[in-house]
A tleap script that builds the chain and sets N, CA, C and O, in Angstrom:
source leaprc.protein.ff14SB
mol = sequence {
  NMET LEU THR LYS GLU ASP LYS SER TRP LEU
  VAL GLU SER PHE VAL THR ARG GLY GLU HIE
  ASP ALA ASP ILE LYS ASP LEU LYS GLU SER
  VAL SER ARG VAL GLU GLU LEU SER LYS LYS
  THR PHE GLU ILE VAL GLU LYS PHE SER GLY
  ASN ILE ALA VAL LEU GLU GLN GLU ASN LYS
  MET GLY ALA VAL THR LEU HIE ARG HIE GLY
  ILE GLN ILE ARG GLU LEU ALA THR ALA THR
  GLY THR VAL ILE SER CGLU
}
set mol.1.N position { -1.678 7.548 -59.030 }
set mol.1.CA position { -0.564 8.321 -58.618 }
set mol.1.C position { -0.556 9.240 -57.626 }
set mol.1.O position { -1.374 10.156 -57.547 }
set mol.2.N position { 0.521 8.998 -56.698 }
set mol.2.CA position { 0.591 10.332 -55.534 }
set mol.2.C position { 1.394 11.222 -56.048 }
set mol.2.O position { 2.428 11.039 -56.690 }
set mol.3.N position { 0.676 12.578 -55.619 }
set mol.3.CA position { 1.575 13.501 -56.149 }
set mol.3.C position { 2.476 14.422 -55.294 }
set mol.3.O position { 2.304 14.068 -54.128 }
set mol.4.N position { 3.426 15.521 -55.351 }
set mol.4.CA position { 4.082 15.837 -54.018 }
set mol.4.C position { 3.100 16.284 -53.142 }
set mol.4.O position { 3.206 15.880 -51.984 }
set mol.5.N position { 2.211 16.986 -53.397 }
set mol.5.CA position { 1.191 17.413 -52.331 }
set mol.5.C position { 0.582 16.218 -51.293 }
set mol.5.O position { 0.495 16.300 -50.068 }
set mol.6.N position { 0.171 15.031 -52.199 }
set mol.6.CA position { -0.303 14.049 -51.612 }
set mol.6.C position { 1.064 13.569 -50.582 }
set mol.6.O position { 0.845 13.441 -49.378 }
set mol.7.N position { 2.109 13.382 -50.993 }
set mol.7.CA position { 3.478 12.796 -50.159 }
set mol.7.C position { 3.580 14.034 -48.812 }
set mol.7.O position { 3.810 13.678 -47.656 }
set mol.8.N position { 3.402 15.270 -49.140 }
set mol.8.CA position { 3.707 16.096 -48.343 }
set mol.8.C position { 2.492 15.921 -46.917 }
set mol.8.O position { 2.702 16.165 -45.729 }
set mol.9.N position { 1.577 15.558 -47.393 }
set mol.9.CA position { 0.150 15.767 -46.541 }
set mol.9.C position { 0.620 14.161 -45.779 }
set mol.9.O position { 0.436 13.967 -44.577 }
set mol.10.N position { 1.101 13.341 -46.497 }
set mol.10.CA position { 1.143 12.054 -45.715 }
set mol.10.C position { 2.134 12.550 -44.527 }
set mol.10.O position { 1.780 12.542 -43.348 }
set mol.11.N position { 3.469 13.002 -44.984 }
set mol.11.CA position { 4.025 13.082 -43.659 }
set mol.11.C position { 3.988 14.035 -42.858 }
set mol.11.O position { 4.656 14.115 -41.827 }
set mol.12.N position { 3.104 14.936 -43.317 }
set mol.12.CA position { 2.622 16.131 -42.201 }
set mol.12.C position { 1.559 15.355 -41.394 }
set mol.12.O position { 1.467 15.730 -40.224 }
set mol.13.N position { 0.744 14.362 -41.765 }
set mol.13.CA position { -0.493 13.840 -40.922 }
set mol.13.C position { 0.133 12.525 -40.358 }
set mol.13.O position { -0.197 12.264 -39.202 }
set mol.14.N position { 0.858 11.780 -40.889 }
set mol.14.CA position { 1.354 10.759 -39.972 }
set mol.14.C position { 2.661 10.596 -39.522 }
set mol.14.O position { 3.602 10.865 -40.268 }
set mol.15.N position { 2.876 10.071 -38.074 }
set mol.15.CA position { 4.276 9.908 -37.448 }
set mol.15.C position { 5.142 9.225 -38.219 }
set mol.15.O position { 4.759 8.151 -38.683 }
set mol.16.N position { 6.368 9.667 -38.488 }
set mol.16.CA position { 7.579 9.164 -39.130 }
set mol.16.C position { 8.246 8.379 -38.040 }
set mol.16.O position { 7.996 8.456 -36.837 }
set mol.17.N position { 9.084 7.653 -38.598 }
set mol.17.CA position { 9.827 6.724 -37.566 }
set mol.17.C position { 10.645 7.315 -36.174 }
set mol.17.O position { 10.692 6.994 -34.987 }
set mol.18.N position { 11.313 8.460 -37.116 }
set mol.18.CA position { 12.066 9.443 -35.679 }
set mol.18.C position { 11.343 9.385 -34.875 }
set mol.18.O position { 11.443 8.649 -33.893 }
set mol.19.N position { 10.121 10.431 -35.199 }
set mol.19.CA position { 9.108 10.946 -34.158 }
set mol.19.C position { 8.737 9.781 -33.071 }
set mol.19.O position { 8.790 9.789 -31.841 }
set mol.20.N position { 8.327 8.744 -34.039 }
set mol.20.CA position { 7.779 7.655 -33.080 }
set mol.20.C position { 8.583 7.290 -31.945 }
set mol.20.O position { 8.039 7.137 -30.852 }
set mol.21.N position { 10.200 7.086 -32.133 }
set mol.21.CA position { 10.863 6.515 -30.995 }
set mol.21.C position { 11.073 7.193 -30.032 }
set mol.21.O position { 11.394 6.657 -28.972 }
set mol.22.N position { 10.924 8.786 -30.167 }
set mol.22.CA position { 10.933 9.755 -29.022 }
set mol.22.C position { 9.885 9.247 -28.385 }
set mol.22.O position { 10.254 8.833 -27.286 }
set mol.23.N position { 8.670 9.074 -28.574 }
set mol.23.CA position { 7.335 8.873 -27.766 }
set mol.23.C position { 7.448 7.702 -27.383 }
set mol.23.O position { 6.780 7.489 -26.372 }
set mol.24.N position { 8.069 6.749 -27.794 }
set mol.24.CA position { 8.133 5.276 -27.149 }
set mol.24.C position { 9.492 5.314 -26.090 }
set mol.24.O position { 9.714 4.377 -25.322 }
set mol.25.N position { 10.215 6.325 -26.150 }
set mol.25.CA position { 11.166 6.343 -24.979 }
set mol.25.C position { 10.420 7.413 -23.699 }
set mol.25.O position { 10.448 7.182 -22.490 }
set mol.26.N position { 9.907 8.360 -24.238 }
set mol.26.CA position { 9.002 8.820 -23.133 }
set mol.26.C position { 7.862 7.836 -22.438 }
set mol.26.O position { 7.499 7.963 -21.269 }
set mol.27.N position { 7.502 7.118 -23.096 }
set mol.27.CA position { 6.575 6.008 -22.436 }
set mol.27.C position { 7.233 5.120 -21.737 }
set mol.27.O position { 6.745 4.823 -20.647 }
set mol.28.N position { 8.302 4.562 -22.093 }
set mol.28.CA position { 9.241 3.748 -21.594 }
set mol.28.C position { 9.442 4.135 -19.980 }
set mol.28.O position { 9.347 3.378 -19.014 }
set mol.29.N position { 9.743 5.527 -20.004 }
set mol.29.CA position { 10.158 6.253 -19.032 }
set mol.29.C position { 8.910 6.485 -18.115 }
set mol.29.O position { 8.983 6.333 -16.896 }
set mol.30.N position { 7.978 6.790 -18.636 }
set mol.30.CA position { 6.841 6.762 -17.827 }
set mol.30.C position { 6.412 5.398 -16.881 }
set mol.30.O position { 6.259 5.267 -15.666 }
set mol.31.N position { 6.306 4.555 -17.904 }
set mol.31.CA position { 6.113 3.176 -17.030 }
set mol.31.C position { 7.116 2.733 -16.118 }
set mol.31.O position { 6.834 2.042 -15.139 }
set mol.32.N position { 8.240 3.089 -16.390 }
set mol.32.CA position { 9.370 2.910 -15.085 }
set mol.32.C position { 9.097 3.496 -14.011 }
set mol.32.O position { 9.247 2.871 -12.961 }
set mol.33.N position { 8.505 5.194 -13.982 }
set mol.33.CA position { 8.377 5.701 -13.052 }
set mol.33.C position { 7.156 4.889 -11.981 }
set mol.33.O position { 7.068 4.829 -10.755 }
set mol.34.N position { 6.437 4.414 -12.929 }
set mol.34.CA position { 5.038 3.939 -12.654 }
set mol.34.C position { 5.185 2.505 -11.658 }
set mol.34.O position { 4.611 2.310 -10.586 }
set mol.35.N position { 6.158 1.569 -12.386 }
set mol.35.CA position { 6.804 0.649 -11.499 }
set mol.35.C position { 7.576 0.835 -10.402 }
set mol.35.O position { 7.655 -0.125 -9.635 }
set mol.36.N position { 8.243 1.955 -10.095 }
set mol.36.CA position { 9.061 2.195 -9.274 }
set mol.36.C position { 8.014 2.700 -7.899 }
set mol.36.O position { 7.921 2.089 -6.835 }
set mol.37.N position { 7.258 4.030 -8.287 }
set mol.37.CA position { 5.903 4.195 -7.193 }
set mol.37.C position { 4.949 2.734 -6.744 }
set mol.37.O position { 4.310 2.434 -5.735 }
set mol.38.N position { 5.165 2.201 -7.749 }
set mol.38.CA position { 4.100 0.781 -7.065 }
set mol.38.C position { 5.105 -0.240 -6.297 }
set mol.38.O position { 4.649 -1.060 -5.500 }
set mol.39.N position { 6.473 -0.152 -6.571 }
set mol.39.CA position { 7.069 -1.025 -5.537 }
set mol.39.C position { 7.266 -0.386 -4.126 }
set mol.39.O position { 7.314 -1.046 -3.088 }
set mol.40.N position { 7.414 1.428 -4.228 }
set mol.40.CA position { 7.648 1.760 -2.926 }
set mol.40.C position { 6.185 1.528 -2.280 }
set mol.40.O position { 6.141 0.838 -1.261 }
set mol.41.N position { 5.057 2.024 -2.771 }
set mol.41.CA position { 3.790 1.526 -2.193 }
set mol.41.C position { 3.804 0.401 -1.757 }
set mol.41.O position { 3.602 0.317 -0.546 }
set mol.42.N position { 3.985 -0.603 -2.351 }
set mol.42.CA position { 3.922 -2.111 -1.960 }
set mol.42.C position { 4.576 -2.161 -0.734 }
set mol.42.O position { 3.945 -2.532 0.257 }
set mol.43.N position { 5.822 -1.821 -0.647 }
set mol.43.CA position { 6.806 -1.942 0.470 }
set mol.43.C position { 6.006 -1.355 1.651 }
set mol.43.O position { 5.891 -2.043 2.666 }
set mol.44.N position { 5.403 -0.040 1.586 }
set mol.44.CA position { 4.861 0.817 2.462 }
set mol.44.C position { 3.747 0.040 2.806 }
set mol.44.O position { 3.557 -0.064 4.018 }
set mol.45.N position { 3.002 -0.502 2.103 }
set mol.45.CA position { 1.668 -1.252 2.622 }
set mol.45.C position { 2.102 -2.470 3.368 }
set mol.45.O position { 1.390 -2.723 4.339 }
set mol.46.N position { 3.104 -3.291 3.151 }
set mol.46.CA position { 3.645 -4.391 3.350 }
set mol.46.C position { 4.068 -4.137 4.900 }
set mol.46.O position { 3.680 -4.961 5.729 }
set mol.47.N position { 4.925 -2.922 5.362 }
set mol.47.CA position { 5.234 -2.564 6.454 }
set mol.47.C position { 3.896 -1.874 7.290 }
set mol.47.O position { 4.020 -1.819 8.513 }
set mol.48.N position { 3.052 -1.524 6.891 }
set mol.48.CA position { 1.791 -1.184 7.434 }
set mol.48.C position { 1.128 -2.416 7.976 }
set mol.48.O position { 0.933 -2.519 9.187 }
set mol.49.N position { 0.808 -3.260 7.216 }
set mol.49.CA position { 0.175 -4.511 7.615 }
set mol.49.C position { 1.046 -5.181 8.460 }
set mol.49.O position { 0.496 -5.686 9.438 }
set mol.50.N position { 2.236 -5.332 8.369 }
set mol.50.CA position { 3.092 -5.981 9.456 }
set mol.50.C position { 2.990 -5.434 10.749 }
set mol.50.O position { 2.861 -6.145 11.745 }
set mol.51.N position { 3.046 -4.096 10.785 }
set mol.51.CA position { 2.627 -3.224 12.158 }
set mol.51.C position { 1.171 -3.597 12.463 }
set mol.51.O position { 0.985 -3.886 13.645 }
set mol.52.N position { 0.456 -3.637 11.931 }
set mol.52.CA position { -0.931 -3.820 12.180 }
set mol.52.C position { -1.068 -5.027 13.153 }
set mol.52.O position { -1.521 -5.055 14.297 }
set mol.53.N position { -0.393 -6.314 12.140 }
set mol.53.CA position { -0.405 -7.559 12.985 }
set mol.53.C position { 0.220 -7.521 14.096 }
set mol.53.O position { -0.306 -8.137 15.022 }
set mol.54.N position { 1.428 -6.850 14.341 }
set mol.54.CA position { 2.290 -6.555 15.966 }
set mol.54.C position { 0.916 -6.028 16.761 }
set mol.54.O position { 0.607 -6.592 17.811 }
set mol.55.N position { 0.256 -5.147 16.339 }
set mol.55.CA position { -0.799 -4.400 17.436 }
set mol.55.C position { -1.852 -5.423 17.891 }
set mol.55.O position { -2.223 -5.675 19.038 }
set mol.56.N position { -2.288 -6.005 16.600 }
set mol.56.CA position { -3.474 -6.812 16.990 }
set mol.56.C position { -3.019 -8.185 17.802 }
set mol.56.O position { -3.913 -8.876 18.290 }
set mol.57.N position { -1.737 -8.552 17.937 }
set mol.57.CA position { -1.062 -9.551 18.762 }
set mol.57.C position { -0.856 -8.906 19.959 }
set mol.57.O position { -0.991 -9.533 21.010 }
set mol.58.N position { -0.510 -7.591 19.953 }
set mol.58.CA position { -0.603 -7.155 21.360 }
set mol.58.C position { -1.774 -6.857 22.223 }
set mol.58.O position { -1.797 -6.925 23.452 }
set mol.59.N position { -2.735 -6.520 21.434 }
set mol.59.CA position { -3.991 -6.412 21.924 }
set mol.59.C position { -4.659 -7.667 22.466 }
set mol.59.O position { -5.245 -7.632 23.548 }
set mol.60.N position { -4.580 -8.785 21.729 }
set mol.60.CA position { -4.902 -9.756 22.119 }
set mol.60.C position { -4.321 -10.434 23.534 }
set mol.60.O position { -5.038 -10.876 24.432 }
set mol.61.N position { -2.796 -10.415 23.526 }
set mol.61.CA position { -2.009 -10.485 24.786 }
set mol.61.C position { -2.536 -9.656 25.889 }
set mol.61.O position { -2.642 -10.225 26.976 }
set mol.62.N position { -2.894 -8.387 25.809 }
set mol.62.CA position { -3.214 -7.315 27.005 }
set mol.62.C position { -4.734 -7.759 27.428 }
set mol.62.O position { -5.106 -7.760 28.601 }
set mol.63.N position { -5.513 -8.113 26.393 }
set mol.63.CA position { -7.067 -8.512 26.947 }
set mol.63.C position { -6.645 -9.925 27.712 }
set mol.63.O position { -7.280 -10.213 28.726 }
set mol.64.N position { -5.665 -10.753 27.286 }
set mol.64.CA position { -5.731 -11.908 28.176 }
set mol.64.C position { -5.034 -11.577 29.596 }
set mol.64.O position { -5.236 -12.404 30.485 }
set mol.65.N position { -4.292 -10.532 29.880 }
set mol.65.CA position { -3.522 -10.313 30.907 }
set mol.65.C position { -4.622 -9.641 31.681 }
set mol.65.O position { -4.790 -9.986 32.851 }
set mol.66.N position { -5.450 -8.641 31.104 }
set mol.66.CA position { -6.719 -8.029 31.741 }
set mol.66.C position { -7.417 -8.928 32.255 }
set mol.66.O position { -7.497 -8.956 33.483 }
set mol.67.N position { -7.981 -9.723 31.611 }
set mol.67.CA position { -8.955 -10.984 31.948 }
set mol.67.C position { -8.176 -11.301 33.362 }
set mol.67.O position { -8.673 -11.034 34.457 }
set mol.68.N position { -6.826 -11.936 33.177 }
set mol.68.CA position { -6.344 -12.552 34.575 }
set mol.68.C position { -6.007 -11.732 35.663 }
set mol.68.O position { -5.634 -12.052 36.791 }
set mol.69.N position { -6.165 -10.784 35.230 }
set mol.69.CA position { -5.766 -9.815 36.511 }
set mol.69.C position { -7.080 -9.567 37.147 }
set mol.69.O position { -7.199 -9.491 38.370 }
set mol.70.N position { -8.221 -9.421 36.188 }
set mol.70.CA position { -9.633 -9.408 36.918 }
set mol.70.C position { -9.895 -10.500 38.028 }
set mol.70.O position { -10.264 -10.344 39.192 }
set mol.71.N position { -9.607 -11.604 37.356 }
set mol.71.CA position { -9.916 -12.715 38.480 }
set mol.71.C position { -8.978 -12.615 39.584 }
set mol.71.O position { -9.337 -12.672 40.760 }
set mol.72.N position { -7.691 -12.456 39.177 }
set mol.72.CA position { -6.795 -12.461 40.698 }
set mol.72.C position { -7.488 -11.461 41.644 }
set mol.72.O position { -7.699 -11.708 42.831 }
set mol.73.N position { -7.903 -10.049 40.885 }
set mol.73.CA position { -8.348 -8.980 41.537 }
set mol.73.C position { -9.808 -9.645 42.852 }
set mol.73.O position { -9.901 -9.373 44.049 }
set mol.74.N position { -10.631 -10.446 42.084 }
set mol.74.CA position { -11.932 -11.084 42.468 }
set mol.74.C position { -11.533 -11.692 43.289 }
set mol.74.O position { -11.917 -11.295 44.389 }
set mol.75.N position { -10.671 -12.833 43.314 }
set mol.75.CA position { -10.094 -13.700 44.204 }
set mol.75.C position { -9.562 -13.207 45.453 }
set mol.75.O position { -9.973 -13.644 46.528 }
set mol.76.N position { -8.614 -12.265 45.360 }
set mol.76.CA position { -7.938 -11.242 46.561 }
set mol.76.C position { -9.150 -10.831 47.248 }
set mol.76.O position { -9.267 -11.289 48.385 }
set mol.77.N position { -10.233 -9.952 46.757 }
set mol.77.CA position { -11.403 -9.404 47.150 }
set mol.77.C position { -12.169 -10.324 48.160 }
set mol.77.O position { -12.656 -10.035 49.254 }
set mol.78.N position { -12.133 -11.661 47.400 }
set mol.78.CA position { -13.010 -12.779 48.203 }
set mol.78.C position { -12.416 -13.342 49.439 }
set mol.78.O position { -13.056 -13.719 50.421 }
set mol.79.N position { -11.236 -13.360 49.306 }
set mol.79.CA position { -9.930 -13.661 50.401 }
set mol.79.C position { -10.256 -13.011 51.705 }
set mol.79.O position { -10.555 -13.559 52.765 }
set mol.80.N position { -10.131 -11.610 51.402 }
set mol.80.CA position { -10.023 -10.703 52.252 }
set mol.80.C position { -11.667 -10.239 52.438 }
set mol.80.O position { -11.786 -9.401 53.332 }
set mol.81.N position { -12.234 -10.405 52.146 }
set mol.81.CA position { -13.806 -10.473 52.536 }
set mol.81.C position { -14.131 -8.802 52.036 }
set mol.81.O position { -14.725 -8.134 52.882 }
set mol.82.N position { -13.876 -8.298 51.091 }
set mol.82.CA position { -13.866 -6.942 50.278 }
set mol.82.C position { -14.843 -7.249 49.393 }
set mol.82.O position { -15.011 -8.363 48.896 }
set mol.83.N position { -15.589 -6.129 49.155 }
set mol.83.CA position { -16.890 -5.830 48.389 }
set mol.83.C position { -16.392 -5.318 47.177 }
set mol.83.O position { -15.761 -4.274 47.339 }
set mol.84.N position { -16.482 -5.768 45.853 }
set mol.84.CA position { -15.962 -4.899 44.836 }
set mol.84.C position { -17.008 -4.229 44.264 }
set mol.84.O position { -18.011 -4.928 44.122 }
set mol.85.N position { -17.104 -2.955 43.844 }
set mol.85.CA position { -18.418 -2.295 43.418 }
set mol.85.C position { -18.148 -2.299 41.691 }
set mol.85.O position { -17.226 -1.848 41.011 }
set mol.86.N position { -19.422 -3.037 41.343 }
set mol.86.CA position { -19.366 -3.127 39.565 }
set mol.86.C position { -19.716 -1.767 38.930 }
set mol.86.O position { -19.728 -1.642 37.706 }
savepdb mol mol.pdb
quit
């Protein structure tokens, strides 16, 4: 049989329902903050990856233009008899 001392020890040692509700509320708030931060982080990463894709495309087009200009300069030099130093 449980004595009053045993009952008071149980109440002191274990979480009661009221105490548990406060912990659950704190945990839910923490999870909510983590979800918000992860959404913001994901949006930033998506924007960053989009910017990288744009820069890569611009770099490729710049390389094509540079190559075309190199060909045109060589053709112009050949047509005018100019020697281009390498």
